[in-house]
C-alpha positions as CSV (number, residue, x, y, z in Angstrom):
1,M,-46.1,35.6,198.6
2,G,-44.4,33.7,195.8
3,I,-41.6,34.8,193.6
4,G,-43.9,35.3,190.6
5,D,-46.2,37.5,192.7
6,M,-43.2,39.5,193.8
7,F,-42.2,40.1,190.1
8,T,-45.8,41.0,189.2
9,R,-45.9,43.6,192.0
10,S,-42.5,45.0,190.9
11,M,-43.6,45.3,187.3
12,A,-46.9,46.9,188.3
13,S,-45.0,49.4,190.5
14,D,-42.7,50.3,187.7
15,A,-45.6,50.6,185.2
16,S,-47.5,53.0,187.6
17,R,-44.4,55.3,188.1
18,P,-44.3,58.3,185.7
19,P,-41.6,58.3,183.1
20,G,-38.4,59.8,184.4
21,A,-39.5,59.6,188.0
22,P,-36.8,58.3,190.4
23,R,-37.3,55.0,192.1
24,P,-38.3,54.9,195.8
25,H,-34.8,53.9,196.9
26,K,-33.3,56.7,194.9
27,M,-35.7,59.2,196.5
28,K,-34.5,57.9,199.9
29,A,-30.9,58.3,199.0
30,I,-31.5,61.8,197.6
31,L,-33.2,62.8,200.8
32,V,-30.4,61.4,202.9
33,V,-27.8,63.3,200.9
34,L,-29.8,66.5,201.0
35,A,-30.2,66.2,204.8
36,A,-26.5,65.6,205.2
37,V,-25.7,68.7,203.0
38,L,-28.1,70.9,205.0
39,A,-26.7,69.7,208.3
40,T,-23.1,70.4,207.1
41,V,-24.1,73.9,205.9
42,A,-25.9,74.6,209.2
43,A,-22.8,73.4,211.1
44,V,-20.5,75.6,209.1
45,V,-22.7,78.7,209.4
46,G,-23.3,78.1,213.1
47,T,-19.6,77.6,213.8
48,T,-18.7,80.7,211.8
49,Y,-21.2,82.8,213.7
50,W,-20.1,81.4,217.1
51,L,-16.5,82.2,216.3
52,N,-17.2,85.7,215.1
53,R,-20.1,86.8,217.3
54,P,-19.6,90.1,219.2
55,V,-18.5,89.6,222.8
56,H,-20.1,92.2,225.1
57,L,-18.1,93.1,228.2
58,R,-19.3,95.3,231.1
59,I,-16.7,97.7,232.4
60,A,-17.1,99.6,235.7
61,V,-15.7,103.2,235.6
62,G,-16.3,106.3,237.8
63,P,-16.9,108.7,239.2
64,P,-19.7,110.2,237.0
65,Y,-18.6,112.9,234.5
66,S,-14.9,112.1,235.2
67,D,-12.2,112.0,232.5
68,D,-12.0,108.2,232.9
69,V,-15.7,107.9,232.1
70,K,-15.4,110.1,229.0
71,V,-12.4,108.0,227.7
72,I,-14.1,104.7,228.2
73,Q,-17.4,105.9,226.6
74,S,-15.4,107.1,223.6
75,I,-13.7,103.7,223.3
76,A,-17.0,101.9,223.6
77,Q,-18.5,104.1,220.8
78,I,-15.6,103.4,218.5
79,F,-15.8,99.6,219.1
80,S,-19.6,99.7,218.4
81,R,-19.3,101.9,215.4
82,D,-16.6,99.8,213.8
83,R,-18.5,96.6,214.7
84,R,-15.5,95.2,216.5
85,Y,-15.4,91.7,218.0
86,I,-15.2,93.1,221.5
87,R,-17.9,95.6,222.6
88,L,-17.8,97.6,225.8
89,R,-20.8,98.5,228.0
90,P,-19.7,101.2,230.6
91,I,-21.2,100.8,234.1
92,I,-20.9,104.1,235.9
93,T,-19.8,103.9,239.6
94,D,-19.0,106.3,242.4
95,G,-15.3,105.9,241.9
96,T,-12.4,103.5,241.4
97,S,-13.0,101.8,244.7
98,S,-16.6,101.1,243.8
99,S,-15.4,99.9,240.4
100,A,-13.0,97.4,242.0
101,A,-15.8,96.2,244.3
102,S,-18.0,95.7,241.3
103,L,-15.4,93.6,239.6
104,N,-14.8,91.6,242.8
105,A,-18.6,90.9,243.1
106,G,-18.7,89.6,239.6
107,T,-21.3,92.2,238.4
108,T,-18.8,93.5,235.8
109,D,-16.2,91.9,233.6
110,L,-13.7,94.8,233.6
111,A,-13.0,97.8,235.8
112,V,-11.0,101.0,235.6
113,V,-9.1,101.3,238.9
114,R,-6.3,103.2,240.5
115,G,-3.2,101.2,240.9
116,D,-2.8,102.1,244.5
117,I,-6.1,100.9,245.9
118,P,-6.9,97.4,247.2
119,L,-7.8,95.2,244.2
120,P,-9.5,91.8,244.0
121,K,-7.0,89.0,244.3
122,D,-7.7,87.7,240.8
123,A,-7.6,91.1,239.1
124,Q,-5.2,91.2,236.1
125,A,-4.2,94.2,234.0
126,I,-5.3,94.6,230.4
127,A,-3.8,98.1,229.9
128,S,-3.2,101.4,231.6
129,I,-5.1,104.4,230.4
130,R,-3.1,107.2,232.1
131,K,-0.3,107.9,234.5
132,N,-0.8,110.1,237.5
133,F,1.7,112.3,239.2
134,A,1.6,113.4,242.8
135,V,2.2,117.2,242.9
136,L,2.9,118.9,246.3
137,W,3.3,122.6,246.6
138,A,3.4,125.1,249.5
139,L,2.7,128.9,249.5
140,N,5.5,131.4,250.3
141,G,5.0,133.0,253.6
142,S,2.4,130.5,254.8
143,S,4.5,129.5,257.7
144,K,5.5,132.0,260.5
145,K,8.9,130.4,260.6
146,G,9.5,131.0,256.9
147,T,9.0,129.5,253.6
148,I,8.3,125.7,253.3
149,K,10.9,124.2,251.0
150,K,10.9,120.6,252.1
151,I,8.3,118.0,252.9
152,E,9.8,117.6,256.3
153,Q,8.6,121.1,257.2
154,L,4.9,120.1,256.8
155,A,4.7,118.6,260.3
156,G,1.8,120.3,262.1
157,K,0.6,122.1,259.0
158,R,-2.8,122.1,257.2
159,I,-2.7,120.5,253.8
160,G,-5.5,120.7,251.2
161,V,-6.0,117.6,249.2
162,I,-7.9,118.0,245.9
163,G,-10.3,115.1,245.2
164,R,-12.7,113.4,247.7
165,T,-11.3,110.0,247.3
166,Q,-9.6,108.5,250.3
167,A,-6.9,107.1,248.1
168,N,-5.4,110.6,247.7
169,V,-5.2,111.0,251.5
170,N,-3.6,107.6,251.8
171,L,-1.0,108.7,249.2
172,L,-0.2,111.8,251.2
173,K,0.3,109.8,254.3
174,V,2.7,107.5,252.5
175,I,4.7,110.5,251.3
176,L,4.8,112.1,254.7
177,T,5.6,108.9,256.6
178,Q,8.4,108.0,254.3
179,S,9.8,111.6,254.6
180,G,9.8,111.3,258.4
181,V,6.7,113.3,259.1
182,D,4.1,112.0,261.5
183,A,1.0,111.9,259.4
184,D,-1.3,112.1,262.5
185,K,0.1,115.5,263.2
186,V,-0.9,116.9,259.9
187,Q,-4.4,118.3,259.4
188,V,-6.0,117.3,256.0
189,V,-8.7,119.2,254.3
190,Q,-10.3,117.6,251.2
191,F,-11.9,119.4,248.3
192,T,-13.8,118.4,245.3
193,T,-12.3,118.9,241.9
194,T,-15.0,121.4,240.9
195,G,-15.4,124.8,242.6
196,F,-12.0,124.6,244.2
197,A,-11.2,128.3,243.9
198,D,-14.2,129.3,245.9
199,A,-13.7,126.6,248.4
200,I,-10.3,127.7,249.5
201,K,-11.1,131.4,249.9
202,N,-11.8,131.1,253.6
203,E,-9.3,128.3,254.3
204,K,-5.9,128.9,255.8
205,L,-3.8,126.2,254.2
206,D,-0.1,125.7,254.1
207,A,0.3,123.3,251.3
208,F,-1.7,121.4,248.7
209,L,-1.7,117.9,247.0
210,A,-3.1,117.3,243.6
211,V,-3.0,114.0,241.7
212,G,-3.5,113.6,238.0
213,P,-1.8,113.4,234.6
214,L,1.2,115.7,234.1
215,N,-0.9,118.0,231.9
216,S,-4.0,117.7,234.0
217,K,-6.2,120.8,233.8
218,I,-7.4,120.2,237.3
219,T,-3.9,120.4,238.7
220,A,-3.0,123.5,236.6
221,D,-6.2,125.3,237.7
222,A,-5.6,124.4,241.3
223,I,-2.1,125.8,241.2
224,A,-3.4,129.0,239.5
225,A,-6.1,129.4,242.1
226,T,-3.8,129.0,245.1
227,T,-1.3,131.5,243.7
228,K,-3.8,134.2,242.8
229,G,-3.0,137.6,244.3
230,G,0.7,137.5,243.8
231,K,1.4,134.4,245.9
232,E,4.2,132.1,244.8
233,A,4.1,128.3,244.9
234,T,7.1,126.3,246.1
235,F,7.0,122.9,244.6
236,L,8.1,120.2,247.1
237,S,10.4,117.4,245.8
238,V,9.6,113.9,247.0
239,E,13.2,112.9,247.7
240,T,12.2,109.5,249.0
241,A,10.4,108.6,245.8
242,D,12.8,105.7,245.0
243,A,12.4,104.3,248.6
244,I,8.6,104.5,248.3
245,A,8.7,102.7,244.9
246,Q,10.8,100.0,246.5
247,K,8.5,99.6,249.5
248,Y,5.2,99.9,247.6
249,P,5.3,98.2,244.2
250,V,2.1,100.0,243.1
251,Y,4.1,103.3,243.0
252,E,7.0,104.3,240.7
253,S,9.4,107.1,241.0
254,G,8.9,109.9,238.5
255,E,10.0,113.4,237.6
256,I,8.1,116.6,236.9
257,P,10.0,118.7,234.4
258,A,10.6,122.4,234.8
259,G,7.7,124.5,233.5
260,A,5.2,121.7,233.5
261,F,2.5,123.9,235.0
262,G,3.4,127.3,233.4
263,A,6.3,129.0,231.7
264,K,5.9,132.6,233.0
265,P,6.8,132.2,235.7
266,A,8.2,128.7,235.3
267,R,6.3,126.3,237.5
268,P,8.2,124.5,238.8
269,D,11.4,126.4,238.1
270,D,13.4,123.2,238.2
271,K,12.7,119.5,237.8
272,I,11.4,117.8,240.9
273,D,11.1,114.2,242.0
274,T,7.8,112.7,242.8
275,I,5.9,109.4,242.7
276,T,3.6,108.1,240.0
277,F,1.0,105.4,239.6
278,A,-1.4,104.4,236.8
279,H,-5.1,103.9,236.2
280,H,-5.5,100.5,234.8
281,I,-8.2,98.5,233.0
282,V,-8.3,95.3,234.8
283,A,-10.2,92.0,234.3
284,R,-10.9,88.9,236.3
285,K,-8.5,86.1,235.8
286,S,-11.3,83.9,234.6
287,L,-11.7,86.1,231.4
288,S,-10.9,84.1,228.3
289,E,-7.3,84.6,227.0
290,V,-8.7,85.0,223.5
291,T,-11.1,87.7,224.7
292,A,-8.5,89.5,226.7
293,G,-6.0,89.4,223.8
294,A,-8.7,90.7,221.3
295,L,-9.6,93.5,223.7
296,T,-6.0,94.5,224.1
297,R,-5.4,94.5,220.4
298,Q,-8.5,96.6,219.8
299,L,-7.5,99.1,222.5
300,F,-4.1,99.8,221.0
301,S,-5.6,99.9,217.5
302,V,-7.5,103.0,218.6
303,R,-4.8,104.5,220.9
304,Q,-3.9,107.3,218.5
305,T,-7.5,108.3,218.1
306,I,-8.2,108.3,221.8
307,Q,-5.1,110.2,222.7
308,S,-5.8,112.8,220.1
309,E,-9.3,113.2,221.4
310,F,-8.2,113.4,225.1
311,P,-4.6,114.6,225.0
312,Q,-4.7,115.7,228.7
313,T,-6.2,112.6,230.2
314,A,-5.6,109.5,228.1
315,K,-2.3,107.8,227.6
316,L,-2.8,104.2,226.7
317,E,0.1,102.0,227.7
318,T,0.7,98.2,227.6
319,P,0.6,96.4,231.0
320,D,3.7,95.3,232.8
321,T,4.3,91.7,231.8
322,D,7.0,91.0,234.3
323,K,6.2,88.2,236.7
324,D,6.8,90.4,239.7
325,A,4.6,93.2,238.5
326,A,2.4,94.9,241.2
327,I,-0.7,94.1,239.0
328,P,0.1,91.0,236.9
329,A,-0.9,91.3,233.3
330,H,-3.7,89.0,232.1
331,P,-2.2,86.1,230.0
332,G,-4.2,87.2,227.0
333,A,-2.9,90.8,227.2
334,A,0.6,89.5,227.9
335,A,0.5,87.3,224.8
336,Y,-0.4,90.3,222.7
337,V,2.3,92.5,224.2
338,D,5.0,89.8,223.8
339,G,3.9,88.8,220.3
340,E,2.9,85.3,221.4
341,E,-0.8,85.3,220.6
342,K,-2.0,81.9,219.5
343,T,-3.2,81.5,215.9
344,F,-6.6,80.1,215.0
345,L,-5.1,76.6,214.5
346,D,-3.2,76.8,217.8
347,R,-6.4,77.7,219.7
348,Y,-8.8,75.3,218.0
349,S,-6.6,72.4,216.8
350,D,-7.9,70.1,219.4
351,Y,-11.5,70.9,218.4
352,I,-10.6,70.5,214.8
353,W,-9.1,67.0,215.3
354,G,-11.9,66.1,217.6
355,S,-14.4,67.2,214.9
356,L,-12.7,65.2,212.3
357,M,-12.8,62.1,214.5
358,V,-16.5,62.7,215.1
359,L,-17.1,63.2,211.4
360,S,-15.3,60.0,210.7
361,A,-17.4,58.2,213.3
362,L,-20.6,59.7,211.8
363,G,-19.4,58.7,208.3
364,S,-19.0,55.1,209.5
365,A,-22.4,55.2,211.2
366,G,-23.9,56.7,208.0
367,A,-22.4,54.0,205.9
368,W,-23.8,51.4,208.3
369,F,-27.3,53.0,208.1
370,A,-27.1,53.2,204.4
371,S,-26.1,49.6,204.2
372,Y,-29.0,48.8,206.6
373,W,-31.5,50.7,204.5
374,R,-30.4,48.8,201.4
375,K,-30.7,45.4,203.1
376,D,-34.2,44.8,201.6
377,E,-32.8,45.6,198.2
378,R,-30.0,43.1,198.7
379,V,-32.4,40.4,199.9
380,T,-34.8,41.0,197.0
381,N,-31.9,40.9,194.5
382,S,-30.6,37.7,196.0
383,N,-34.1,36.2,195.6
384,L,-34.2,37.4,192.0
385,R,-30.9,35.8,191.3
386,E,-32.2,32.5,192.8
387,R,-35.2,32.9,190.6
388,L,-33.0,33.3,187.6
389,L,-31.1,30.1,188.4
390,E,-34.5,28.3,188.8
391,M,-35.6,29.6,185.4
392,L,-32.2,28.4,183.9
393,T,-33.0,24.9,185.0
394,A,-36.7,25.1,184.0
395,S,-35.8,26.4,180.6
396,R,-33.9,23.3,179.7
397,K,-37.0,21.2,180.4
398,S,-39.7,23.5,179.0
399,D,-41.9,22.1,176.2
400,S,-43.5,25.5,175.4
401,I,-42.0,28.4,173.5
402,D,-44.6,30.7,175.1
403,E,-43.4,29.6,178.5
404,L,-39.8,30.3,177.4
405,D,-40.8,33.8,176.2
406,A,-42.5,34.5,179.5
407,M,-39.4,33.5,181.4
408,Q,-37.2,35.7,179.1
409,A,-39.5,38.7,179.8
410,E,-39.2,37.9,183.5
411,A,-35.4,37.7,183.2
412,D,-35.5,41.2,181.6
413,V,-37.3,42.6,184.7
414,I,-34.7,40.9,186.9
415,M,-31.9,42.4,184.9
416,R,-33.3,45.9,185.2
417,D,-33.8,45.7,188.9
418,T,-30.4,44.2,189.4
419,L,-28.8,47.1,187.5
420,H,-30.8,49.6,189.6
421,C,-29.5,47.9,192.7
422,F,-25.9,48.1,191.4
423,E,-26.4,51.8,190.7
424,D,-27.7,52.4,194.2
425,G,-24.8,50.5,195.8
426,A,-27.0,47.8,197.1
427,I,-24.8,45.1,195.4
428,E,-21.2,45.1,194.6
429,E,-19.4,44.5,191.3
430,G,-18.7,40.9,192.1
431,S,-22.4,40.2,192.6
432,L,-23.2,41.9,189.3
433,T,-20.6,39.8,187.5
434,A,-22.1,36.6,188.9
435,F,-25.5,37.7,187.8
436,S,-24.2,38.5,184.3
437,I,-22.8,34.9,184.0
438,A,-26.1,33.4,185.2
439,L,-28.1,35.6,182.8
440,E,-25.9,34.7,179.9
441,Q,-26.3,31.0,180.7
442,F,-30.1,31.5,180.9
443,H,-30.3,33.2,177.5
444,N,-28.1,30.5,176.0
445,A,-30.3,27.8,177.5
446,V,-33.5,29.5,176.2
447,A,-32.0,29.9,172.7
448,D,-31.0,26.2,172.7
449,R,-34.4,25.0,173.9
450,K,-36.3,27.1,171.4
451,A,-34.1,25.8,168.6
452,F,-34.8,22.2,169.8
453,L,-38.5,22.8,170.1
454,L,-38.7,24.4,166.7
455,E,-36.8,21.5,165.1
456,M,-39.2,19.0,166.8
457,T,-42.2,20.8,165.6
458,S,-40.8,20.9,162.1
459,N,-40.1,17.2,162.1
460,H,-43.7,16.4,163.2
461,A,-45.2,18.6,160.5
462,R,-43.2,17.1,157.6
463,P,-45.2,14.3,155.6
464,P,-43.7,10.8,155.6
465,R,-41.7,9.7,152.5
466,S,-43.2,7.2,150.0
467,H,-41.4,4.0,149.3
468,V,-41.1,2.6,145.6
469,A,-41.1,-1.1,145.2
């Protein structure tokens, strides 16, 4: 196809295009820009949703209908109602041992466990939800040899343990052994936490062990049931509490104040030493630090509400962040407790810089593609410029004004297309300057040639002068 045909097609295309309609290359540029804007918006919306989407965590807790279950269910409801970042889904188990097994098997993300039971090796503490006190008491006159006043006198006796969990029996054995009593020579009878008063009617027991919060209703009801009928309880002090705490890090030495279980008469009538341990919310070590930190923050933001709702069973406390803690704190929880939580930039700075690098690479690639798409326009414009230079030479030799007018009209089309290419970025300012120089030279050449042809025509049309002799 010749240069003239190319101009003819370009002019026909321009003529068929409705007034005000964008040129095809402009439509292509608009679509590219629109696609880039939509992709950016989609990326921003997707990233925002991904960073703020709710995280659902399964938490094992048991046994059914226990205070722990009620506390966790209440926390889960608050998180869901307030549309918090972390949401909890309680999974009810048979007890804390089953909850620990569930966490170890990976079927749950969190578990509520007693601090004195075997835990998965990678279990780490998020928070403690309550502190338990071991309460030992004997009944006056229960021994033929006299009143039991010390734990050492429990050798050969029958002890009632409230609660069916084996962990309570293990706790009793620890206390007895550390106090010098052979645990194998003590008969243990276990009871459920419900129907305790009826269960002990036909039992001849010398002492009892209850485990729970200091203001536990179960412990208070058990003491009241065993002292019914005028019997008096003698509370037994665990004098080896410090030694037990040293030997078993899961335990701590504690103190039960006078009157903790009744004022008239005062039960106990004086403070007594005992051992304590906590119920913990634990997570696997693999849980994200961000998630663990957010969960800890949310838990303590509702602490006052939960403790007001469950004053006897809930006492949320931060985990022990010491390196030698019996249950190490999860790094995310420890960061919250120690005030070292990472900010958004700290957590995502690597991703941000990586994204900027990717965007830079995409920008370079986009610029290359844009340049590639405009290659045809640059080639066409280069041909048009060559055509202009050809017409510049031809105009100086033309013998027809009509031909010069046709070339000038063609030069106008070339000028329009060149300006469009410049607007679209297909050519640079230097190329436009060179074109302007060539166009100016062409117009000057046409003007000079037209003037010459008109003068020649005028000379031929003038009659010859007459000569007088």
